[in-house]
C-alpha positions as CSV (number, residue, x, y, z in Angstrom):
1,M,89.4,104.8,66.9
2,V,89.0,101.9,69.3
3,Q,91.1,99.6,67.2
4,S,94.0,102.1,67.4
5,E,93.7,102.3,71.2
6,I,93.8,98.5,71.5
7,S,96.9,98.2,69.3
8,I,98.7,100.9,71.3
9,S,97.7,99.1,74.5
10,D,98.9,95.8,73.1
11,E,102.2,97.4,72.0
12,Y,102.7,98.8,75.6
13,A,101.8,95.4,77.1
14,D,104.4,93.7,74.8
15,I,107.1,96.2,75.8
16,L,106.3,95.8,79.5
17,A,106.3,92.0,79.2
18,K,109.7,92.1,77.6
19,E,111.1,94.4,80.3
20,I,109.7,92.1,83.0
21,K,111.2,89.0,81.4
22,Q,114.6,90.7,81.2
23,E,114.4,91.6,84.9
24,I,113.5,88.1,85.9
25,D,116.2,86.6,83.7
26,A,118.8,88.9,85.2
27,E,117.6,88.1,88.8
28,V,117.8,84.4,88.1
29,L,121.2,84.7,86.5
30,G,122.5,86.7,89.5
31,Q,121.2,84.1,92.0
32,I,122.9,81.3,90.0
33,L,126.2,83.1,89.9
34,I,126.0,83.8,93.7
35,E,125.2,80.2,94.4
36,N,128.2,79.3,92.3
37,G,130.7,81.4,94.4
38,W,130.4,84.8,92.9
39,T,130.4,87.8,95.3
40,E,127.6,90.3,95.3
41,V,128.0,93.9,96.3
42,R,124.9,96.0,96.5
43,M,125.1,99.7,95.5
44,R,123.0,102.7,96.1
45,Y,124.0,105.3,93.5
46,I,124.3,108.9,94.6
47,S,123.7,110.2,91.1
48,R,123.4,109.0,87.5
49,E,126.9,110.3,86.9
50,Q,128.2,108.1,89.7
51,A,126.5,105.0,88.2
52,I,128.2,105.8,84.8
53,D,131.6,106.3,86.5
54,I,131.3,103.0,88.3
55,I,130.4,101.0,85.2
56,D,133.2,102.7,83.2
57,W,135.6,101.8,86.0
58,C,134.5,98.2,85.9
59,I,134.9,98.1,82.1
60,D,138.4,99.7,82.3
61,T,139.7,97.9,85.3
62,L,138.3,94.4,85.5
63,A,138.6,91.5,83.0
64,E,135.7,90.9,80.7
65,N,133.1,88.4,81.9
66,Q,134.4,88.7,85.5
67,W,131.6,90.9,86.7
68,K,127.9,91.6,86.0
69,R,125.7,94.5,87.0
70,I,122.2,93.5,87.8
71,G,119.9,96.3,89.0
72,G,121.7,97.9,92.0
73,S,124.0,95.0,92.5
74,F,127.4,94.2,91.1
75,I,128.4,90.5,91.1
76,F,132.1,89.5,90.8
77,R,133.6,86.2,89.9
78,N,136.7,86.9,92.0
79,K,136.3,87.9,95.6
80,K,139.4,90.2,95.3
81,D,137.7,92.1,92.5
82,A,134.7,92.6,94.8
83,E,137.0,93.8,97.6
84,W,138.8,96.2,95.2
85,F,135.4,97.5,94.1
86,I,134.3,98.0,97.7
87,L,137.5,99.9,98.6
88,R,137.0,102.2,95.5
89,W,133.3,102.9,95.6
90,L,131.9,102.3,99.1
């Protein structure tokens, strides 16, 4: 029984380690983009539905690879896209 508990704990540790790595990678990428002239807009979602609506709007409205969502922030290659986003969602 102890071996089963250890393997489950190891499995959870692996999952958690992967999630932490992805978060760190995203944060580093975001900082690199901002340092290279991208514009960050921080969001605080009102609801899960609003978050989905915002992401759908970005997909439908903005060119591919012109924006990234990292946590509660949206990062835009073009400042005009960031301004348009602010006017629409903030």
